[in-house]
N, C-alpha and C positions, 0 to 999 in steps of 0.2 A: 273172417274170424267166426268161430262157432257161436250160435245163439242158443242159450240154455232155456228150455221151456219145461213145463211140468211133464211133458211126454218124452223129453230127451233132447239131444243136440239137433239143431237145424241149421241150414244155411239159407241165405236169402240174397237177392240181387243187391249190389252196392247201392246204397241210398245216398242222396246228396243232403248232408246235414248242414244247417246254417245256424248262425248265432242269433241271439234275441233281437239284434238290430233288424232282422228280416221282418219283424212284426210291423215295422213302420211302413212297409210296402203294401200292406193290405192284401197280401196274397192268401190263397187258400191251400189246403192240403199240405201244410208245412211240416217238415221234420226238423226239429230243433235240437241243438246241443246246448246244455246249460251246466253251469257250475253248481256245486252243492249249496252255495250260499246265495243263490238267486232268490230274489223276493217273489213270492207268489203273485203279488199285485202287478208285477211286470207282465205276467202271462195271462192273468185271469180274464181280462177283457177279450182275449183272442182265443179262448179255449175252443170255440166252434170252428176255428180255422186251422187248428193244429191236429195233425194225424198221429204224430209220434214225438214224444219228448225223451231225449237220452240224457240221463244224469250221470256225470262223471264222478267216480270215487277215486280220490288221490291216494287213499290208504285203506286197507281192510279194517283198520282201527278207527276210521273217521265215520262217525255216525250222522254227519250232517245230511248225507244223501238220503238215508232212510227217513230222516225228519222231513226233508223236502218232499219225498214221495207221499208221506202221510198228509202233509199240508195241501199238496196238489189235489189229492183225492177228496179231502175234506172241503176244499174250495169248490168242488164240483167238476173237476176234469175227468172226462170219461173216455178219452182216447187212449192209445197205447203208451205205456210208460216203461222205459228200459233203463236198467242199471248197467254201467260200463266202467271198466277200469280194474282197480285192485280189489276184487272180491274173491272169496273162497267158497268152496262148496258148503261149508258149515253155515254160511250166511244166506244160502238160497231160500230156505224156508221163510226166514224173517223178511227177506226182500219181497216175497209174494204176499206176505201178511201186511206189509206196509203199502201195498198197492201196485207194485211193479208186476208187469206181465212176463218179462223175461230178463235175462242177464247176458250181456255180451262179454266174452272172455277171449284172451289171446290163445293162439295156437299152442304156445309153450305151456300155458296153464292147463289147456285141454289134454295135453300129453301127461302132465303130472297128476292131474285129477280127472280121469276119464269119466264118461257119461254116467256109469253106475254110481260114482261117488255123489253126483248131484241128485240123481233120482232117489238114492237112498235117503236123502234129506228132504224129499218132497213133503209138503205140509201135512202135519198131523192135525193142525187146527185149520179152520176155514181160511182160504185166501180172500183177498179183497173182492174178486169177482164172485166167489161163492157167497160171501156175506151180502154183497149187493143183491144177488138173486134171492137170498133167503129173506132179507129185509123186505124186498118187494112183495114176497109172498105172504109175510107175516103182518106187515104193517096195516093193511086194511082191516084185518081181524082185530088187531090191538086198538085201532082207532074206533072201530065199532064198539068195542068194550068200553072205551073211554066215554062214549056218547050215551051209554045206557044209564038209566035213572039210578041204578045201583050206587054209582059213585057219588051222586048228589053234588058233584064238583062243578058241573056246567049246566045249570038250568037253561034250556034253550030259550026260554021266554025272556031271560035277562041278558046273558052275554052275547055280544055281537063281535065278530072278528075285528081285530085292530090292524091297521096297515103296517105298523112298525113292530109287530109281535109275531113270533113263530109259535105254533101249537105243536108241542112235542109229546111223545108217548113214553111213559115210565116203563123201563125195562127191568129194573131191579131195585129192591128196597131191603135194607139191613138195619135192624134195631140193635143197638149195643147196650143201652141202659134205659131206664125210664125217662131219661132226659136227653138222649143222643141217638141220632140215626143218620144213615147215609142213603142216597138214592142215585140211580143212573137213569138218564133219559136219552132218547134218540137225538142225534145231532143234525141240525139243518145242513144241507150240502154247502150253503153259502156262508155259514157262520165261522168266523175266524177269531182267534184270540191268541194273546201271548201268555205263556205259562206264568201264573201268578195274578192274572187279572180277575175281576169280578164282573157279574152281569146281573141285571134286574130280572127277577123271576116272580111269577104269580100264579094264581089259579083262576080258571074260568067260572067262578061261582057268583059273579055279580056283574051288573051292567058296566060298572067301573071297577075292575079288579084291583086289589091291593098288590103293589109290587114292592119288593125289598131287595137290597143288594146281597148277593151270595157269591162267595169266592168259588171259582171253578177249581175243584179239587183234583181233577184229572189233568194229564199233560196235554199240550196243544195238538199232539199227533193222534190222540185217541179218537176212535170212531164214534164214541158216545160222550155225553157230558156227565160229569160226576159232581155231586154236592154233599157236604157234610154239615149237619144242622143240629141245633139245640131244639128241644121241645118246650114251648112256652104255652101253658094251658089257656091263657087268655090273649095270646099274641094275635094281632089282626091277621097275620098270614100263617104263622107256624101252628096255631091251634088246628088249622085245617090241613096244612101241608104234612104234618106228622101222620096223617091217616091215609096218605096216598097208597095205592096198590098198583101192581103191574097192570098196564093197560090204561091207566088213568092219563089225563092230559095235564101237562104243565106248560104255562106260558113263559116264553123267553124273549126278552127284548133283543133287538138285532145287533146292538153294539156293546162290546165288552170294553172295559177300561180299568184303570188302576195304576198304582205306583210301585207295587211289589214286582217289578219287572227288571230284567237285566239292563234295559235301556236307561234306567234311572240311576244306575250305579256306575262309578268309575271302575276301571279294571283293577284287579287285586289278586292276591294269592289265596286267602282264606275267606269263606263266606259263612257268617253266622246267621242262622235263622231262628229268632227267638219268638216262641209262641206260647199262649195259654189257651186251654180248652179247644174250642172249634177254630181258634186262630191258626191252627196247624193246616187248615184246608188249602190256602194258596201255596204252602210249602210242600204239600204232597204232590202238587202240580210241578213245582220247580225241581224237586229232587228226581223226578222221572223224565226230565228233559235233558237229552244229551248235551245241549248247548251249555248247560250249567257247568258240566265237567270240562268243557272246552275252555271256559273262561276262568275257572278257579281250580287250584290244585287240591283243595280240600273244602268240604262242606260240612258244617256242624249244625245239626238240627236239634233244637231243644224244645221240649214241651212240658209245661207245668199244669198239673191237674189236681183234683182233690183225691180221687180214688183210683185204684188200679184198673178198674173196668173202663174208666174214661180214657185210658191210654190205648185201648184195643185197636181203634181205627188206625192210629199212627203206626203202631207196632206192625200191624198187618201190611200196611203200604211199604214200610221199610223192608220187611222180609220179602215181599213180592219183588221189590226193586232189585234187591241183591240177588234174588234167584232168577231174575229175568235173563233170557238167553243172550241178550246183547248188553243191556244196562248193567248186568251183573259184573261184566268185565271192567266197567269204568266207574262203578259205584260200590266197590267192595268196602269192607270195614275201615280200610286205611284212607279211603277217599270220602266216604259218607259216614260221619260219626253221629250216632243218635244218642242223645242224653235226655233222660226223663227224670222228673222230680215230682213228688207228691206233697200236698200240704195237710192231708188228713190220714190216709192209710200208712202203714209201715212200708218202708221202701229203702233200698240202699242209699238213695239221695232224697232228702226231705227239705222243704222250705221253698220260698219264692225265688224265682230266678234272679231278682234284684239283689237279694241277700247273697246268693251264691256267686254273683258277679263281684260284689263289693268285697267279700272276704276271700275271694280267690278259689273257693271250693270247686267251682266249675272247671277251672283250668287245671287244677291238681287232679281232678277225677278223670279228665280226658287226656291228661298227659301233654298239654300244650302250653305254650307261653301265653301270657295275657294279650289282650287285643292291642295291636300295633296299628296306629292310624295310617302309617305309610303303606301297609300291605293288606290290611284286613277291611272287610266290608260287612255290613249287617242289614238285616231286614227284620221288622217288628210287626207282629199282628196279635192282638189280644184286646183286653178291656181298656177303657180309657185310662184308668189308673196305671195299668201295666205299661201302656204306651208312653205316658208322661214320665214315669219313674225310670223305665229302661232307656228311654230316649235321653234322659238327663245323664245316665251313667255312660251311654255311648259318647255323649259330648265331653264327658270328663276324660274319656280315653282319647279325645281329639278328633272324633268323627264329626262330620258335618252333614246335616240332613239334605237330601237331594230330591229331585222330581224328574218327570219326563222331560221337561224343558230345560232343566239345569241339573244334570247328574251330580250326585254327591257320593259320600262314603257310607251313608246309611239312609234307609227309607222306611216310611211308616204307612200303614194302611188305616184310613180313618172311616171306612164304610162298614156298617154293621147291620146284621139282621135284628129283627125285633126280639 
């Protein structure tokens, strides 16, 4: 069968692929066949013994293989990664961006879509290998910048590296209002998380740095970590965090956790994501995860803010998701419904989400039936008052709060930044 690479079709000697059970034999130079729902933990301890992982795609519409490729690379796998099965030339670029080195196709597909079809879709954006090389070249310079006295975020005389903490580099900062900003940082190769989880972050500006819980706003397959934050003038962490610049250092503890995850919910048809303010952060992770659309037929994201400017982050993420080359096919307006409401500025929809749930305005506005406990699920993230009041309404609809250990029909996140 032809192997599609960035330079064209190639052939190679027949390899002897084995299943994951071969890992138990403690062999080296393994070539493995894995399904798209394989857990990375099954493979991670043996990365050094694996030469090639071939991920099977059951359908060109199945995004699980791409997600697995991302997770394998983010977990630190540096060997060859191959996609095989039902893919088409339009997906070749995305496969390379997700970390795959090549794609194995059938002779019949090679006849229907010859070499020039695939090469025409060669990556306009950097592939995984290119990004890896680029990061290796840029990281030392960025780390040096973070160490310079200019930042005043890491006085060398005070902060001492901690064993359970990653030191990461800020790669992007965006300020939306006087009170809101987002930032992206480099991602440790061993850092894993489920979309919707949070992690403790801090700054190296003291011998004992202050850490606070921040939701991971980017999807689990992203090469970087993204956060969305309020600015608190006298907050122990945010008064400093809001001043970070590209090249500065941010501390990230090594374990992510949280209840706003698919594992904490029973299966259903519609997923309601209720948020206020920066509570949208875990949901901007969830709506960019293909697994969400595999488990639910429709996703309804709501955000309540005071002013129009405070909606910008969420609006941008939804627009990017719908415009994404692969997510756009599974997260269109019929699948991902975005409902916004304001409490201060003029807006087509005004008022608190609790009011709009009680009087039915939300369901009338989006053209859907009210919540049905048999088939609908919900996640809540916002202020303590919002969680209490919206949780009570969910229970009036018949939903039952769940957790990682005991999945239910709605879940709540109770971790907050200062």
